[in-house]
C-alpha positions in Angstrom: 25.6 5.2 -18.8 24.5 1.8 -17.7 27.5 0.1 -19.3 29.9 2.5 -17.6 28.4 1.9 -14.2 28.2 -1.9 -14.1 31.1 -4.4 -14.2 29.6 -7.2 -16.3 27.5 -7.5 -19.4 24.9 -9.6 -17.6 24.3 -7.0 -14.9 24.1 -4.3 -17.6 21.6 -6.2 -19.5 19.5 -6.9 -16.4 19.6 -3.2 -15.3 18.7 -2.0 -18.8 15.8 -4.4 -19.0 14.6 -3.4 -15.5 14.6 0.3 -16.5 12.8 -0.5 -19.7 10.2 -2.5 -17.9 9.8 0.3 -15.3 9.2 2.9 -18.1 6.8 0.7 -20.0 4.9 -1.3 -17.5 5.0 0.7 -14.3 4.5 4.2 -15.8 2.3 3.1 -18.6 -0.1 0.7 -16.9 0.2 0.9 -13.2 1.0 4.5 -12.5 -1.3 6.0 -15.1 -4.1 3.7 -14.1 -3.7 4.6 -10.5 -3.6 8.3 -11.3 -6.8 8.0 -13.3 -8.5 6.1 -10.6 -7.4 8.7 -8.0 -9.0 11.4 -10.1 -5.7 13.3 -10.7 -6.2 16.2 -13.2 -5.7 15.1 -16.8 -3.1 17.8 -17.4 -0.8 16.1 -14.8 -1.3 12.7 -16.3 -0.6 14.0 -19.8 2.5 15.8 -18.5 3.8 12.6 -17.0 3.2 10.8 -20.3 5.1 13.5 -22.2 8.1 13.1 -19.9 8.3 9.3 -20.3 10.7 8.8 -23.2 9.0 5.4 -24.2 5.5 6.9 -24.3 6.8 10.0 -26.1 8.4 7.9 -28.8 5.2 5.9 -29.3 3.0 9.0 -29.6 5.5 10.6 -32.0 5.7 7.5 -34.2 1.9 7.5 -34.4 1.9 11.2 -35.2 4.1 10.6 -38.2 1.4 8.4 -39.8 -1.7 10.1 -38.3 -1.0 13.8 -37.8 -4.3 14.4 -36.0 -3.6 11.5 -33.5 -7.1 10.1 -33.9 -5.8 6.7 -32.8 -5.0 7.7 -29.2 -8.4 9.3 -28.5 -9.1 12.3 -26.3 -5.4 12.7 -25.3 -4.8 14.0 -28.8 -6.7 17.1 -28.1 -4.5 18.0 -25.2 -1.3 17.3 -27.2 -2.4 19.1 -30.3 -3.8 22.1 -28.4 -0.6 22.4 -26.4 1.9 21.8 -29.3 0.5 21.3 -32.7 1.8 18.5 -34.9 5.1 20.0 -36.1 6.0 21.5 -32.7 5.2 18.2 -31.0 7.5 16.3 -33.3 10.2 19.0 -32.7 9.7 18.7 -28.9 10.0 14.9 -29.2 13.2 15.1 -31.1 14.8 17.7 -28.9 13.7 16.1 -25.7 14.9 12.6 -26.7 18.1 14.0 -28.2 18.7 16.1 -25.0 18.0 13.2 -22.7 20.3 10.9 -24.7 23.0 13.6 -24.6 22.7 14.0 -20.9 23.0 10.3 -20.3 25.9 10.1 -22.7 27.8 12.8 -20.9 27.1 11.4 -17.5 28.2 7.9 -18.7 31.3 9.4 -20.2 32.2 11.1 -16.9 31.8 7.8 -15.0 33.7 5.9 -17.7 36.6 8.3 -17.7 36.9 8.0 -13.9 36.9 4.2 -14.0 39.0 3.7 -17.1 42.3 1.9 -16.3 44.2 3.1 -19.4 
């Protein structure tokens, strides 16, 4: 999607790094810390974490090696009570695959409109 929207590789690399930094740093550290400080209900915070593709991938990777998610602490109770291990891994795969497919299709539409051939 990014490569079909920008004109040069340098801009595409800059935009992709900015989006990655936004997903990792802002949503991971700043936003979640702010939400915890503001006493937002933990269900809302966990929902935001489960919608962030970077965090979702991290938790799923941990889940492959530690099915009870003891490494991530109390958040594991919310995730395992909501999904269970196999359903969580299925959700992760379907969500990331669906998100990738949506971005692929949107990128294809933009690319086909801008293609000169």
